[in-house]
N, C-alpha and C positions, 0 to 999 in steps of 0.2 A: 231129800225131804219132799213129801207129796204136797201138791198145790193146795193152798188154803181154801176150803169151802167157804164160798160167798153166798150169802142169803139176802132174800127179799121178803117182806112181810106186808100183807095188806092191812087196811085200816082196822080190822078187827082183831088183829094181833099185836097191838102196840105194846102191851105189857111183856109179850114174849120177846119182841124185838128188843126192848130196853134191857130185859135180862140176858140175852144173848150177847148184846154189846157189853155189859157188865163183864160176861165171861170171856171177852176178847174176840168175839167174831165180827166179821165185816157184815153188816145188816143194813140194807136199804129199807127205810121206812119213811114214808112221806105220806100221811093221811090225805093230803090235797090231791094226790095222783088218782085220776080214774083207773079202773081196771085194765083199760086197754094200754094206757101209758105205763102202768106198772108191769105188766106182762112184757111189753116191748123192751122196756129199760132192762128187766131181768134176763131176757134172751140176749140182748146186746152186750150186757156185762158178764154173761156166763154164771149168772146166779140161780139158785134153787129159789122157786116162788113158794112161800108157805101162806096158805089161805084157808079159811073157813068156809070159802063160798065154792060150792061145787060146780057151778057154772064157770067161774073164772078158771078153776083148776082143769075143766075139761077142755078149755080153749087155749090155754096158756103154753101148751107145748110139752115136751118130755120131761122137763126139770120143773115140774110142779107137784106139790104135796098137799093133799087135803089134810088139814088138821082138824080132828074131830072132838078131842078133848076140850072140856069146858075151862078148867083151872090151869094156872100156870105150871104146877107140877106135872099134871097129866100131859100138857103140851110138850114140855121139854122131854119128857120120858118117850112120848110118841116120836118126836123128831130124833132122838138119840137111837131109837130102835130101827128108824128107817133111813137114816142118812150117816154117812161115815164122818161124824165130828170127830175132830183131833182136838180133845180137851187138854189143855195144859194149864194148870193152876197158876204158872209163872205169868200167864198172859192176862189173868183177872185184873180189872181195873186198867187195861191199856187202850180202851176206846172210850170216847165221849158218848155218854148215855143219851145225849140231845141230839146230835148231829152225825155221830159215827166217826168223827175224825180221831186221828190217833193222839194220845196224850204224850206229852213230852214232860220230863222233869224240869223243874225251873227253881231258881234260888228263892228264898224268902224275900229278898230285896227286889226281885222283878215282880212280885204280886202283892206285896204287903199293902199297897195302896188299893187293891182290888177286893180284899177280904175284910171281914169285920176285925177290929184291933185285936180283940181277944184271941182270934185265930191266929193273926199275924204273929202273935208273941208265943202262943202255946203250940201250934201244929208243928210236927218233926219235918214233914215233907210236903211238897206241892207239885202239882202237875197243872199244865194248861193245855187245852185243846188246840191243836194246830188249825182246826177248821173255824171254830166259832169263838174261840178265846176263853170259854169257860174254866174257871179255876177250881181244882179239886184238892182236898186234903183228907187224911184219914181222921174224919170226926168220930163222934161217938157211935154213929151207925155203920162204920166201916166194918168192924168185926162181926156185927150182926149179918151184913150183906155178904161178907166172906164165907160165913158158916152157911148160909142159904145157897151160895153158888156150889160149896162143896157138896150139900145135899143134892142139889139139882144135877149137877154135871159130872161129879167124881164118884159119888157112891155108886155100888153096882146096882143095876136095875133090878127090880123085883121080878121073878118069873111070871109070865102070864098065866093066868089062872084057867 
């Protein structure tokens, strides 16, 4: 099995970072890091640095990718064309969209005091982030996000014009 591609996104790519995490990718994103710190950390951790900042990409080293697309769909397509992303739908929703921690399945009893009462009774499954403790469940938005992930990461890319 090939090594998992690890990524880092600069402050201009927060939405992309969040959707890459939804898709199960290990993505460093911290808007408080300055460019130098971000580049150093990406190099140290063996991450590809994704940025919209030409100056940052030109000085960040060989594992830096300039993302030129404006919107999320274009950004994901650009990254998919240029990096060997191993997209596995089974890994969707396996990382915390806030902190990048891995999500762990937990029982209702472990988290019922942390979620709204209606959710504690109705939700079928729960996951908790091993990093920040955020609790997740498949709410009404889950199916919509899953469809969007399939569109962004699984559907064939359109041929370049």
